[in-house]
Structure formats: C-alpha cells, structure tokens
Kinemage of the C-alpha trace (Angstrom):
@kinemage 1
@onewidth
@group {chain A} dominant
@subgroup {mainchain}
@vectorlist {calphas} color= white
{ca met a 1} P 32.036 -9.012 -8.017
{ca ile a 2} L 30.510 -5.783 -9.302
{ca gly a 3} L 27.045 -7.145 -8.489
{ca thr a 4} L 28.115 -7.711 -4.889
{ca ile a 5} L 29.480 -4.160 -4.699
{ca leu a 6} L 26.214 -2.830 -6.154
{ca phe a 7} L 23.901 -4.422 -3.594
{ca ala a 8} L 26.331 -4.196 -0.663
{ca gly a 9} L 26.900 -0.510 -1.380
{ca phe a 10} L 23.171 0.155 -1.538
{ca val a 11} L 22.475 -1.660 1.746
{ca ala a 12} L 25.405 0.055 3.479
{ca met a 13} L 24.195 3.498 2.428
{ca leu a 14} L 20.636 2.634 3.465
{ca phe a 15} L 21.739 1.689 6.977
{ca gly a 16} L 23.977 4.744 7.027
{ca gly a 17} L 20.943 6.981 6.749
{ca val a 18} L 21.304 7.922 3.088
{ca pro a 19} L 17.871 8.570 1.474
{ca ile a 20} L 16.760 5.545 -0.514
{ca gly a 21} L 16.610 7.331 -3.863
{ca val a 22} L 20.116 8.745 -3.446
{ca ala a 23} L 21.429 5.342 -2.345
{ca leu a 24} L 19.950 3.667 -5.424
{ca gly a 25} L 21.353 6.289 -7.791
{ca leu a 26} L 24.826 6.379 -6.243
{ca ala a 27} L 25.176 2.596 -6.091
{ca gly a 28} L 24.105 2.258 -9.731
{ca ala a 29} L 26.346 5.105 -10.925
{ca phe a 30} L 29.382 3.785 -9.037
{ca cys a 31} L 29.055 0.304 -10.543
{ca ile a 32} L 28.539 1.746 -14.033
{ca trp a 33} L 31.781 3.673 -13.556
{ca leu a 34} L 33.625 0.582 -12.236
{ca ala a 35} L 32.531 -1.426 -15.267
{ca asp a 36} L 33.777 1.277 -17.670
{ca gln a 37} L 30.277 1.791 -19.034
{ca ser a 38} L 29.098 5.136 -20.391
{ca ile a 39} L 28.176 7.334 -17.450
{ca met a 40} L 26.265 9.530 -19.885
{ca ala a 41} L 23.547 6.883 -19.926
{ca met a 42} L 22.473 8.081 -16.488
{ca pro a 43} L 20.593 11.248 -17.542
{ca thr a 44} L 18.726 9.296 -20.209
{ca asn a 45} L 17.679 6.604 -17.733
{ca val a 46} L 16.652 9.131 -15.092
{ca tyr a 47} L 14.359 10.822 -17.589
{ca ala a 48} L 13.066 7.554 -19.059
{ca gly a 49} L 12.269 6.289 -15.558
{ca ile a 50} L 9.576 8.900 -14.981
{ca ala a 51} L 8.552 9.864 -18.536
{ca lys a 52} L 5.602 7.456 -18.468
{ca tyr a 53} L 2.009 8.584 -18.746
{ca pro a 54} L 0.544 6.296 -16.018
{ca leu a 55} L 2.966 7.774 -13.457
{ca met a 56} L 1.144 11.092 -13.782
{ca ala a 57} L -1.573 9.508 -11.643
{ca ile a 58} L 0.722 9.324 -8.605
{ca pro a 59} L 0.712 13.046 -7.670
{ca met a 60} L -3.054 13.140 -8.157
{ca phe a 61} L -3.750 10.129 -5.930
{ca val a 62} L -1.409 11.568 -3.297
{ca leu a 63} L -3.410 14.808 -3.456
{ca val a 64} L -6.702 12.877 -3.264
{ca gly a 65} L -5.616 11.289 0.007
{ca ser a 66} L -4.726 14.672 1.459
{ca val a 67} L -8.020 16.230 0.312
{ca phe a 68} L -10.196 13.525 1.831
{ca asp a 69} L -8.162 13.536 5.031
{ca arg a 70} L -8.808 17.250 5.565
{ca thr a 71} L -12.475 17.168 4.604
{ca gly a 72} L -13.329 14.955 7.598
{ca val a 73} L -14.342 11.929 5.539
{ca ala a 74} L -12.554 9.495 7.875
{ca leu a 75} L -14.494 10.727 10.917
{ca arg a 76} L -17.830 10.425 9.112
{ca leu a 77} L -16.969 6.937 7.905
{ca val a 78} L -16.120 5.911 11.477
{ca arg a 79} L -19.470 7.224 12.732
{ca phe a 80} L -21.399 5.393 10.015
{ca ala a 81} L -19.525 2.118 10.507
{ca thr a 82} L -20.010 2.384 14.280
{ca ala a 83} L -23.747 2.856 13.789
{ca leu a 84} L -23.810 -0.291 11.632
{ca val a 85} L -21.626 -2.527 13.790
{ca gly a 86} L -22.731 -1.460 17.244
{ca ala a 87} L -20.766 -1.067 20.468
{ca gly a 88} L -19.934 -4.559 21.680
{ca arg a 89} L -16.636 -6.372 22.135
{ca gly a 90} L -14.377 -5.876 19.122
{ca ala a 91} L -16.893 -3.612 17.391
{ca leu a 92} L -14.841 -0.417 17.276
{ca ala a 93} L -11.707 -2.377 16.308
{ca ser a 94} L -13.636 -3.847 13.361
{ca val a 95} L -14.823 -0.351 12.461
{ca ser a 96} L -11.234 0.888 12.238
{ca val a 97} L -10.394 -1.898 9.771
{ca leu a 98} L -13.460 -1.210 7.632
{ca val a 99} L -12.737 2.521 7.508
{ca ala a 100} L -9.099 1.890 6.561
{ca met a 101} L -10.277 -0.298 3.679
{ca val a 102} L -12.598 2.435 2.375
{ca ile a 103} L -9.881 5.074 2.747
{ca gly a 104} L -7.628 2.706 0.783
{ca gly a 105} L -10.086 3.011 -2.080
{ca ile a 106} L -9.323 6.733 -2.103
{ca ser a 107} L -5.633 7.284 -1.352
{ca gly a 108} L -3.778 3.985 -1.877
{ca ser a 109} L -1.058 4.807 0.670
{ca gly a 110} L -0.568 2.636 3.773
{ca pro a 111} L 1.304 5.089 6.029
{ca ala a 112} L -1.077 7.931 5.092
{ca thr a 113} L -4.111 5.814 5.983
{ca ser a 114} L -2.441 4.649 9.188
{ca ala a 115} L -2.095 8.304 10.194
{ca ala a 116} L -5.603 9.353 9.120
{ca val a 117} L -7.447 6.434 10.739
{ca gly a 118} L -5.212 6.369 13.816
{ca gln a 119} L -5.910 10.022 14.593
{ca val a 120} L -9.671 9.451 14.328
{ca val a 121} L -10.136 6.159 16.216
{ca thr a 122} L -7.407 6.040 18.866
{ca arg a 123} L -9.087 8.218 21.487
{ca gly a 124} L -12.459 6.498 21.099
{ca met a 125} L -10.930 3.028 21.291
{ca val a 126} L -9.032 3.913 24.465
{ca gln a 127} L -12.280 5.102 26.063
{ca asp a 128} L -13.943 1.881 24.890
{ca gly a 129} L -11.460 -0.297 26.776
{ca tyr a 130} L -8.849 -1.231 24.171
{ca pro a 131} L -5.173 -1.199 25.194
{ca arg a 132} L -3.066 1.228 23.168
{ca pro a 133} L -0.646 -1.419 21.773
{ca phe a 134} L -3.632 -3.349 20.404
{ca ile a 135} L -5.024 -0.174 18.828
{ca ala a 136} L -1.712 0.571 17.102
{ca ser a 137} L -1.499 -3.020 15.829
{ca thr a 138} L -5.040 -2.965 14.454
{ca val a 139} L -4.643 0.360 12.657
{ca ala a 140} L -1.275 -0.601 11.126
{ca ala a 141} L -2.557 -3.965 9.881
{ca ala a 142} L -5.733 -2.427 8.473
{ca ala a 143} L -3.766 0.288 6.664
{ca ala a 144} L -1.650 -2.397 4.959
{ca thr a 145} L -4.676 -3.388 2.864
{ca asp a 146} L -4.539 0.016 1.185
{ca ile a 147} L -1.812 -0.933 -1.287
{ca leu a 148} L -4.074 -3.805 -2.396
{ca ile a 149} L -7.439 -2.069 -2.678
{ca pro a 150} L -7.378 0.187 -5.747
{ca pro a 151} L -6.260 2.811 -6.442
{ca ser a 152} L -2.787 1.746 -5.363
{ca ile a 153} L 0.417 3.625 -6.093
{ca ala a 154} L 2.347 0.338 -5.899
{ca phe a 155} L 0.053 -1.203 -8.529
{ca ile a 156} L 0.577 1.760 -10.864
{ca val a 157} L 4.361 1.388 -10.613
{ca tyr a 158} L 4.132 -2.375 -11.155
{ca ala a 159} L 1.999 -1.922 -14.278
{ca val a 160} L 4.471 0.641 -15.640
{ca leu a 161} L 7.447 -1.666 -15.077
{ca val a 162} L 5.923 -4.927 -16.320
{ca pro a 163} L 5.083 -5.228 -20.033
{ca gly a 164} L 1.639 -6.625 -20.712
{ca val a 165} L 0.087 -5.614 -17.371
{ca ser a 166} L -2.431 -2.782 -17.539
{ca val a 167} L -3.357 -0.489 -14.659
{ca pro a 168} L -7.124 -1.278 -14.878
{ca ala a 169} L -6.408 -5.024 -14.863
{ca ile a 170} L -4.217 -5.014 -11.772
{ca phe a 171} L -6.550 -2.547 -10.031
{ca met a 172} L -9.429 -4.990 -10.495
{ca ala a 173} L -7.224 -7.963 -9.579
{ca gly a 174} L -6.353 -6.384 -6.241
{ca met a 175} L -9.967 -5.796 -5.197
{ca phe a 176} L -10.954 -9.225 -3.821
{ca pro a 177} L -7.519 -10.051 -2.322
{ca gly a 178} L -7.620 -6.680 -0.553
{ca ile a 179} L -11.101 -7.342 0.797
{ca leu a 180} L -10.063 -10.877 1.791
{ca ala a 181} L -7.046 -9.518 3.677
{ca gly a 182} L -9.226 -6.947 5.449
{ca cys a 183} L -11.760 -9.606 6.447
{ca ala a 184} L -8.966 -11.836 7.770
{ca ile a 185} L -7.733 -8.975 9.967
{ca ile a 186} L -11.284 -8.322 11.208
{ca val a 187} L -11.626 -11.993 12.203
{ca ala a 188} L -8.321 -11.784 14.090
{ca val a 189} L -9.246 -8.607 16.011
{ca leu a 190} L -12.702 -9.983 16.841
{ca ile a 191} L -11.267 -13.227 18.227
{ca ile a 192} L -8.700 -11.343 20.311
{ca ser a 193} L -11.337 -8.882 21.528
{ca trp a 194} L -13.715 -11.635 22.573
{ca ile a 195} L -11.011 -13.613 24.365
{ca lys a 196} L -9.525 -10.558 26.125
{ca asp a 197} L -12.850 -8.716 26.577
{ca phe a 198} L -11.776 -5.617 24.642
{ca gly a 199} L -14.393 -3.019 23.715
{ca gly a 200} L -17.900 -2.119 24.801
{ca lys a 201} L -16.666 -0.370 27.949
{ca asn a 202} L -17.653 3.229 27.224
{ca pro a 203} L -20.995 3.979 28.955
{ca asp a 204} L -21.123 7.460 27.433
{ca arg a 205} L -21.116 6.287 23.826
{ca glu a 206} L -23.751 8.203 21.913
{ca ala a 207} L -26.479 6.362 20.052
{ca leu a 208} L -25.887 6.881 16.351
{ca ser a 209} L -28.603 6.815 13.704
{ca ile a 210} L -27.690 4.568 10.776
{ca trp a 211} L -29.614 6.692 8.291
{ca arg a 212} L -28.226 10.017 9.508
{ca thr a 213} L -24.605 8.807 9.621
{ca phe a 214} L -25.060 7.171 6.211
{ca lys a 215} L -26.152 10.506 4.721
{ca glu a 216} L -23.058 12.129 6.220
{ca ala a 217} L -20.714 9.386 4.961
{ca ile a 218} L -22.228 8.787 1.518
{ca trp a 219} L -19.876 11.235 -0.190
{ca gly a 220} L -16.856 9.372 1.140
{ca leu a 221} L -18.351 6.000 0.257
{ca met a 222} L -18.966 7.171 -3.304
{ca ala a 223} L -15.340 8.178 -3.917
{ca pro a 224} L -14.088 4.645 -4.786
{ca val a 225} L -17.176 4.203 -6.980
{ca val a 226} L -16.337 7.389 -8.890
{ca ile a 227} L -12.703 6.338 -9.359
{ca leu a 228} L -13.208 2.680 -10.329
{ca gly a 229} L -16.625 3.042 -11.950
{ca gly a 230} L -15.394 5.787 -14.251
{ca met a 231} L -12.477 3.652 -15.403
{ca arg a 232} L -14.678 0.596 -15.939
{ca ala a 233} L -17.209 2.628 -17.919
{ca gly a 234} L -14.408 3.913 -20.139
{ca leu a 235} L -15.088 7.512 -19.196
{ca phe a 236} L -11.460 8.119 -18.276
{ca thr a 237} L -8.061 6.469 -17.887
{ca pro a 238} L -6.535 5.773 -14.448
{ca thr a 239} L -4.596 9.032 -14.699
{ca glu a 240} L -7.728 10.977 -15.607
{ca ala a 241} L -9.600 9.151 -12.830
{ca ala a 242} L -7.109 10.517 -10.317
{ca val a 243} L -7.757 14.062 -11.545
{ca met a 244} L -11.518 13.522 -11.348
{ca ala a 245} L -11.128 12.205 -7.794
{ca val a 246} L -9.294 15.395 -6.803
{ca phe a 247} L -12.096 17.585 -8.162
{ca tyr a 248} L -14.662 15.322 -6.487
{ca gly a 249} L -12.855 15.686 -3.149
{ca leu a 250} L -12.631 19.464 -3.503
{ca phe a 251} L -16.353 19.616 -4.319
{ca val a 252} L -17.158 17.600 -1.194
{ca gly a 253} L -14.868 19.748 0.954
{ca phe a 254} L -16.036 23.147 -0.308
{ca val a 255} L -19.700 22.586 -1.197
{ca val a 256} L -20.978 19.591 0.786
{ca tyr a 257} L -19.086 19.541 4.094
{ca arg a 258} L -17.730 23.090 3.852
{ca thr a 259} L -14.645 22.118 5.837
{ca leu a 260} L -11.994 23.330 3.365
{ca thr a 261} L -10.562 26.813 2.930
{ca leu a 262} L -8.248 28.247 0.279
{ca arg a 263} L -5.464 28.078 2.848
{ca asp a 264} L -6.106 24.331 3.165
{ca val a 265} L -5.846 23.945 -0.612
{ca tyr a 266} L -2.463 25.652 -0.640
{ca glu a 267} L -1.183 23.447 2.194
{ca met a 268} L -2.505 20.307 0.501
{ca leu a 269} L -0.817 21.215 -2.784
{ca val a 270} L 2.490 21.779 -1.002
{ca glu a 271} L 2.131 18.527 0.921
{ca ala a 272} L 1.244 16.546 -2.212
{ca ala a 273} L 4.068 18.146 -4.216
{ca glu a 274} L 6.661 17.236 -1.563
{ca leu a 275} L 5.496 13.622 -1.247
{ca ser a 276} L 5.114 13.177 -5.012
{ca gly a 277} L 8.574 14.642 -5.541
{ca ile a 278} L 10.024 12.078 -3.148
{ca ile a 279} L 8.232 9.159 -4.843
{ca leu a 280} L 9.129 10.222 -8.392
{ca ser a 281} L 12.738 10.977 -7.415
{ca val a 282} L 13.063 7.452 -6.054
{ca ile a 283} L 11.565 6.052 -9.278
{ca ala a 284} L 13.909 8.124 -11.443
{ca leu a 285} L 17.073 7.193 -9.536
{ca ala a 286} L 16.023 3.566 -9.178
{ca ser a 287} L 15.919 3.359 -12.966
{ca val a 288} L 19.700 3.923 -12.912
{ca phe a 289} L 20.043 1.073 -10.412
{ca ala a 290} L 17.846 -1.213 -12.538
{ca trp a 291} L 19.705 -0.282 -15.725
{ca ser a 292} L 23.045 -1.071 -14.107
{ca thr a 293} L 21.848 -4.519 -12.936
{ca ser a 294} L 20.663 -5.301 -16.451
{ca thr a 295} L 23.683 -3.880 -18.297
{ca leu a 296} L 26.202 -5.546 -15.990
{ca gly a 297} L 24.503 -8.933 -16.367
{ca ile a 298} L 23.544 -9.317 -12.708
{ca val a 299} L 19.863 -10.122 -13.079
{ca gln a 300} L 19.866 -13.372 -15.028
{ca pro a 301} L 22.436 -15.250 -12.880
{ca val a 302} L 20.429 -14.456 -9.725
{ca ala a 303} L 17.185 -15.575 -11.352
{ca asp a 304} L 18.865 -18.732 -12.695
{ca trp a 305} L 20.231 -19.501 -9.217
{ca ile a 306} L 16.769 -19.270 -7.625
{ca val a 307} L 15.213 -21.420 -10.353
{ca gly a 308} L 18.163 -23.840 -10.032
{ca leu a 309} L 17.235 -24.566 -6.420
{ca his a 310} L 14.474 -26.810 -7.852
{ca leu a 311} L 11.977 -25.829 -5.189
{ca gly a 312} L 9.004 -26.041 -7.529
{ca glu a 313} L 6.327 -23.392 -7.939
{ca tyr a 314} L 5.063 -23.349 -4.349
{ca gly a 315} L 8.545 -23.691 -2.884
{ca thr a 316} L 9.749 -20.725 -4.927
{ca ile a 317} L 6.683 -18.689 -3.899
{ca ala a 318} L 7.428 -19.545 -0.244
{ca leu a 319} L 11.050 -18.427 -0.643
{ca leu a 320} L 9.989 -15.168 -2.269
{ca met a 321} L 7.402 -14.726 0.474
{ca val a 322} L 10.038 -14.793 3.199
{ca val a 323} L 12.415 -12.508 1.283
{ca leu a 324} L 9.767 -9.938 0.357
{ca val a 325} L 8.229 -9.781 3.836
{ca leu a 326} L 11.700 -9.129 5.260
{ca ile a 327} L 12.364 -6.440 2.641
{ca gly a 328} L 8.893 -4.995 3.210
{ca met a 329} L 9.878 -4.256 6.814
{ca phe a 330} L 12.429 -1.755 5.553
{ca leu a 331} L 11.158 -0.509 2.176
{ca asp a 332} L 7.836 0.624 0.759
{ca gly a 333} L 6.167 -1.237 -2.104
{ca val a 334} L 7.308 1.182 -4.811
{ca ser a 335} L 10.989 0.897 -3.852
{ca thr a 336} L 10.763 -2.886 -3.555
{ca phe a 337} L 9.303 -3.217 -7.041
{ca leu a 338} L 11.912 -0.929 -8.546
{ca ile a 339} L 14.786 -2.887 -7.015
{ca leu a 340} L 13.606 -6.491 -7.284
{ca leu a 341} L 11.331 -6.740 -10.318
{ca pro a 342} L 14.242 -7.203 -12.752
{ca val a 343} L 15.140 -10.360 -10.790
{ca leu a 344} L 11.599 -11.549 -10.094
{ca leu a 345} L 10.130 -11.279 -13.588
{ca pro a 346} L 12.398 -13.937 -15.166
{ca ile a 347} L 11.344 -16.315 -12.369
{ca ala a 348} L 7.664 -15.621 -13.023
{ca gln a 349} L 8.164 -16.146 -16.750
{ca phe a 350} L 10.014 -19.438 -16.140
{ca tyr a 351} L 7.022 -20.836 -14.230
{ca his a 352} L 4.528 -19.222 -16.679
{ca trp a 353} L 2.751 -17.369 -13.894
{ca asp a 354} L 0.134 -14.804 -14.847
{ca leu a 355} L 1.936 -11.495 -14.350
{ca thr a 356} L -1.171 -9.675 -13.105
{ca trp a 357} L -1.719 -12.333 -10.438
{ca phe a 358} L 2.001 -12.274 -9.649
{ca gly a 359} L 1.847 -8.510 -9.041
{ca val a 360} L -1.008 -8.952 -6.563
{ca val a 361} L 0.846 -11.733 -4.719
{ca leu a 362} L 4.028 -9.651 -4.498
{ca thr a 363} L 2.057 -6.672 -3.215
{ca met a 364} L 0.364 -8.787 -0.527
{ca lys a 365} L 3.778 -9.918 0.684
{ca ile a 366} L 4.997 -6.331 0.817
{ca ala a 367} L 1.810 -5.314 2.645
{ca ile a 368} L 2.558 -7.852 5.386
{ca gly a 369} L 6.034 -6.391 5.760
{ca gln a 370} L 4.554 -2.926 6.306
{ca phe a 371} L 3.247 -3.940 9.748
{ca thr a 372} L 5.849 -6.548 10.677
{ca pro a 373} L 8.340 -5.320 13.357
{ca pro a 374} L 11.030 -4.116 13.753
{ca met a 375} L 10.988 -1.635 10.827
{ca ala a 376} L 7.310 -1.634 9.830
{ca val a 377} L 6.433 1.711 8.240
{ca asn a 378} L 2.701 1.525 9.041
{ca leu a 379} L 3.329 0.392 12.597
{ca met a 380} L 5.785 3.228 13.177
{ca val a 381} L 3.050 5.735 12.339
{ca ser a 382} L 0.292 4.089 14.386
{ca cys a 383} L 2.597 3.572 17.400
{ca arg a 384} L 3.536 7.249 17.370
{ca ile a 385} L -0.127 8.278 17.316
{ca ala a 386} L -1.077 5.778 20.045
{ca gly a 387} L 1.928 6.764 22.158
{ca val a 388} L 3.371 3.259 22.573
{ca ser a 389} L 6.594 1.469 21.675
{ca met a 390} L 6.694 -0.940 18.760
{ca glu a 391} L 7.869 -3.745 21.046
{ca ser a 392} L 4.615 -3.570 23.012
{ca thr a 393} L 2.569 -4.365 19.899
{ca ile a 394} L 4.237 -7.710 19.147
{ca pro a 395} L 1.810 -9.913 21.198
{ca trp a 396} L -1.089 -8.507 19.153
{ca val a 397} L 0.351 -7.803 15.720
{ca ile a 398} L 1.691 -11.355 15.353
{ca trp a 399} L -1.884 -12.683 15.096
{ca met a 400} L -2.778 -10.143 12.428
{ca ile a 401} L 0.346 -11.114 10.469
{ca leu a 402} L -0.768 -14.756 10.591
{ca ala a 403} L -4.261 -13.773 9.452
{ca met a 404} L -2.905 -11.911 6.458
{ca phe a 405} L -0.575 -14.808 5.630
{ca met a 406} L -3.651 -17.039 5.446
{ca ser a 407} L -5.309 -14.671 2.970
{ca leu a 408} L -2.082 -14.600 0.953
{ca ala a 409} L -1.963 -18.412 0.910
{ca ala a 410} L -5.547 -18.477 -0.378
{ca val a 411} L -4.654 -16.163 -3.293
{ca val a 412} L -1.569 -18.269 -4.103
{ca val a 413} L -3.502 -21.553 -4.103
{ca phe a 414} L -6.587 -20.107 -5.812
{ca pro a 415} L -5.430 -17.519 -8.404
{ca gly a 416} L -9.042 -16.984 -9.443
{ca ile a 417} L -9.546 -14.850 -6.324
{ca ala a 418} L -7.432 -12.211 -8.045
{ca leu a 419} L -8.127 -12.971 -11.705
{ca trp a 420} L -11.894 -13.536 -11.752
{ca leu a 421} L -12.936 -9.876 -11.515
{ca pro a 422} L -10.610 -8.477 -14.227
{ca arg a 423} L -11.690 -11.296 -16.545
{ca val a 424} L -15.373 -10.590 -15.937
{ca met a 425} L -14.783 -6.866 -16.411
{ca gly a 426} L -13.000 -7.565 -19.698
{ca val a 427} L -9.721 -5.858 -18.756
{ca leu a 428} L -7.574 -9.006 -18.645
C-alpha cells in the first residue's frame, strides 16, 4: 500500500508540474513518515547521495559543453564534415549526425547537443532543401547518441550507483554502441533523403577545402582524445579529465580561436552552476526516494514479480525496453537511473548479466526515449529551434527510432559490441 502511495504520489506531482527533484524528495519523505520511520534519516541520505568523488565530474563536463559551444567548435566541425561528405542528397543531414556524435564526446548531454547542433545546421539544411520537421528529427536523434558516447553524465551516475562498475569501464563500453547507434541513424537519414530527394539543392554552397577546414576543426576533434586518452594513459581520473577538458576548451577559446571574452567566462560559469545545481539536487533528493523504497521493502517484491513472469532473458529485456523507452519520453537518463536502478539491479543479478553491459543497454533504451514523441526532451529542443510542432516530425522520427532499436538489438544479442573495448583496454 505504501509503495503504491510512493509511486502514485511521485507521478501525480510530476504531472502537476512539481520539479522532479522536489517530487522525488516529497514522495520519499511522505512515505517514510507514513511508515513511522525516522525522518531524521533524510538529511543523512541527502548528503550521502552527492558526497561521492566521481560526481564532481558532472559540473566540469557541463562546463566543458558550454565552453565548446561558445568557442564555435560546432560550426567548424560542420564545415569540416561538409568538406568531407560533399553536397549531395542526404549529405548535410549525415553531417549533422556526425557533428552531434563528436560533440557528444565533449559534453555528454543530449538536450545541450540538440541545441548546439540545431542552431548551427538548421539554416543551412533549409537552404539545401530539407523540410524543417525532418531537420528537427535528425538533430534530436543524433543528439541522443551523446549519452552513449563518453563522457556521459548518465554513465557517471550509473557507475556511482552500481557497485563494481567503474567510470572508465562503462565509458569505454559505451563507445562502440554509441558509434553503432549514430551509424544506424545516418543510414536512416540517407535512405529517406534519397527516396524523398532531400539535400543538394543549394546552388550557392561554397566549395570547402578539406585541409583548411580540418586545420580549423582539429582542436575540436582532439577534445575527446584528450579526455579519453588521458584516462586510458592513467594520467588522470574521470573527474580530473573533466577539469583538464575545461582548461583545454578555455585555451582553444582564448588562444587558438580567440572567440571567448572574460564576460563569456562569467556567463558560462553561471550557466554551468545553475545546470549542475539542478542535476545534483535531483540526485540528492532522489537518494531519499531510493532509500525509502529500500527501507519499506518495495524493491524486492517488484523485482521478484518481474522475474516471476518467466519471460526468460530476452523476454525480460524486451519488457524493460518498452518500459524504459516510455519512461525516457518523460525523464532524463540521470533521473531514470536514480528511480529505477534499485528495482532493475536485482533482475540483472538474477540473470547474471554483466552490469557494465547492462548499463549500456539501459542507457540506449533511455536514449531512444529522448527523441520519441510526445514528451521527447531532445525533440522539444530541436523542434523549437526549427520552428515546427512535434507532431509534424512523427513521419520522419519513427524511422530513426526503428534504426536505433536495431542497434540496441545488436548490442543485446552481441554483448561483445559493448564489452570488447573495455576488456582490451584492461579496465573491465
């Protein structure tokens, strides 16, 4: 009964417009009070929820995304990718996906990448003959790969919450699935573009030199190498890598491109502090929610019920796929992990699934939800930039959802896609 009140209260507050962190904290606190548990456990759990060293990387990676957005890296990456791909049908759409994947190796935030890439490519794609709903669909789907390609804020939270999973291991495990998902989306946009004759319509497109645009974009292309290479070489931890990435971005902005000012730095710090405060507040208050589910004995019965359905490994994965994609329409990856991991981990342990692989699979499901209407967070951003309604994107985005489902199915059937790289790198 109390478990029903807990989840029903949370959902009711969420639909009532209550911020997600507040809804999690209030629902957990109310059920603790109903069960006559010690309410004084709340302050301890709030503090324990965020007093974890790996979480210090979150504000830094948020700041990295802001720094590289303002330095003009996205625009230079678009120009270089356009010079490589050319100007035919589907070319610029493919460029937008490739750029989103590279930006994902810098910021790790889907909505942020959706905004950054959308602002850069939308005008050019319209001039090149792409309809605006298709542009919004492409950008939103491409940005969804960013919580898979390291660094990923969702991966950091997962590694903090799951014993035995390290941040370097899950970062490496997400690399090939993220690339696979991006390639699947590129195939989908190319097929649509060829069938519908999208792209290659702008006669005024300038001829771009591959070498010159490469020299302009090299600093952006090197950012993921600095972040991941430094961790692999043992030069710094993921948290220290985030700090190094910030200094690298500031160096590029002030010395190389000379596009940043001290005023920009102040605005970026404010922006990063606000967003980081929101993320860490949600994590802190969600710890109260998670503690209440554990203390009140809600988690195990739910996990036992799912296992008791006798669906088998693939049947259970399919069930979780549907549930998590639906939840991903409404919640970001961090919130989903905080709420559902206490229920999902016992299921994974029952089937003896590798927890690093399981984290990648869960994140891919959440990524699909981020551009699945009607409440897709990435699609909301890209639709606003493109100036279209979300309903108009459905004929296009449905094919990109199917493409990403195929990449997800490949990772489920062949776990080595995720686990090969961390094993070779010696972090698993």
